Residue, then its C-alpha position, 0 to 999 in steps of 0.5 A: m453495482k461492481h463499480i461500487q463494489g470496487k469502491i468498498y473493496l478498496l476503502g477496506a484495503f487501504s483502511l487495513a493498510g493504514t493499521s500498518v503504522i500502529t503495528g510498525r510502531i510496536l514491533s520496530m522497537k524490538l525487531s528490524s525492518f527486514t526480519i519484520t517482512a520476512i516473518s510476516l510474509g512467512m505467516v501469509l504463506v503459512f496460513l494460506l497455503p493449506f487452503y489455497g496450495s493446489k489451487t496455486l499449483k494449478t494456476i501455476h501451470l496456467l499463467a502466461k509470460s505477462d502474468w509472471v512479469m506483473i507478478l514479480f513487479q507487483a513483489v518488488f515494487g509493492i513490497f520489497l521496495f516499498r517497505t525497504f525505502l520506507l523504512f531506511g528512509v525514515r531514519l534519515t529524515n524527520t516524520v513531518e518531511a516523510g509525511i509530506l512526501t507520502g501524501t505525493t503517492p495520490a499524484i504520482t498514481s494519477l500521473m502515471a494512470f494518464f501518461f502509461l494508461k491513458e485513462r482520461l484525466s477530468g477536471i473533477t479528477v484533478l481537483g479530488i486528487g488535489f484534495t487528497v494530496t492536501g489533506i494527507i500533508l494537513l494530517q501531519g499537522t503541518d503548515l502549508l506555508s511554513a513547510q520547509f525541507s532541510d538539506g540535511h534530510l536529502a538522502g532520507n526525502t529522496l528514499i521517501i520519494c522512491a517509496a511513494v514512487s514504488e507504491s504508485a508503480f504498484n498500483i499501475i501495474s495491478r490496473k494495467h494487468k487487469v485491463e490487458a488480462k482478457d487479450v494476453s493472460k489464459v487465466q483470471l488470477d484469484p486474488v488469494v493465489q495472487t497475494l500467495l504468489v506475490s508474498a512467496i517472491a517478496l520473501l525470497l527478496s527479503i530472507v537473505p538480508a533478514i538473515c543478516e539482521r540475526p533474527l533468532t536473537s530478536l525474536s526470542t526477546i519479544g512478548w505476546e504483543e509483539w507476536f499479535a503484531l506480527v500476525w496482524y501484520g501478516l495476516v491482515v495487512t498483508a494478506l487481506a488487504f492485498i486480496f481487498f486491493y486486487e478485488g478493487a483495482k479489477r473494478c475501478d480505474a487508477y484515479v479511483i485507487a489513487a484517491f482511495s489511497g489517502m485512507i491510509p494516513l487518515v486510519s493511522m491518525l484515527l488509531s494514534i488518536i484511540l489507542l495512542r490518545e494523541k491530540i489533533g488540531y484543525n489542520q487534521c480536521i480538515g485534512g480528514f475531511l478533504i480525503i473524504l471529499s476527494m473519494a466522494l469527488i472521484g467517485k461521481r466520475e463516469k464509471v468504467e467498464p468492470i474487468t469480470 
């Protein structure tokens, strides 16, 4: 039952994360990248601290050195580096190439799980991850046989790959800490407290470059749609999605996490159809089917013992 709960949490986490594409389109028209990151993280703290501030302070005193290392790495890889690489990378490449390269995240996560976590890699897992990667590529409307990468986009494509590696590292760090927590940690981190601590550190990393973007000037020009998008980006895409992810990561292995990460581009495509009235072809339909099939295949794997 707990294994099923973990999948439900991961489904929610990556589905909410998928809404970031539409939100980003709205915000990027008037706000710079570090400003978006800093303001959204600030909203997370403002909203959650009144309810979890006391519990967070109590937890801080109980955290072991390994807990702080994990929280720091999650903030660096999961928020700061991932968003930095991605936002700068898309400016130096096209959306097709970026879409293909971000589709490598499940495969990178699986390889890291195999080499760093020593989690068993079965044939059905390989097949499922393959379906996920192929499905994500097809969602971009790309013909696999004719896909080409321009030499002029080398810098941008490199940054996109770095973003995929950063997201995969975040997934592995989260799972690794949950596996080892019983032996090296004095406290089981509450997902909300963990989200608060990770967001606070990421905010500290983002605040200086955000100030350099002169945020007050740009914030004075935005309307209610942009403010709503900022609130959504902070409280839903960051806070709620991270809370769901932490709950799922302690119940499922890294391969399940990798497969469910395919929900991000799938939800992005569905929202583009519904909200932006974009049209899709057979490639995208097949891609969405492969992602759903991959989650079903990997879900049939032998259950891992949940970490409570």
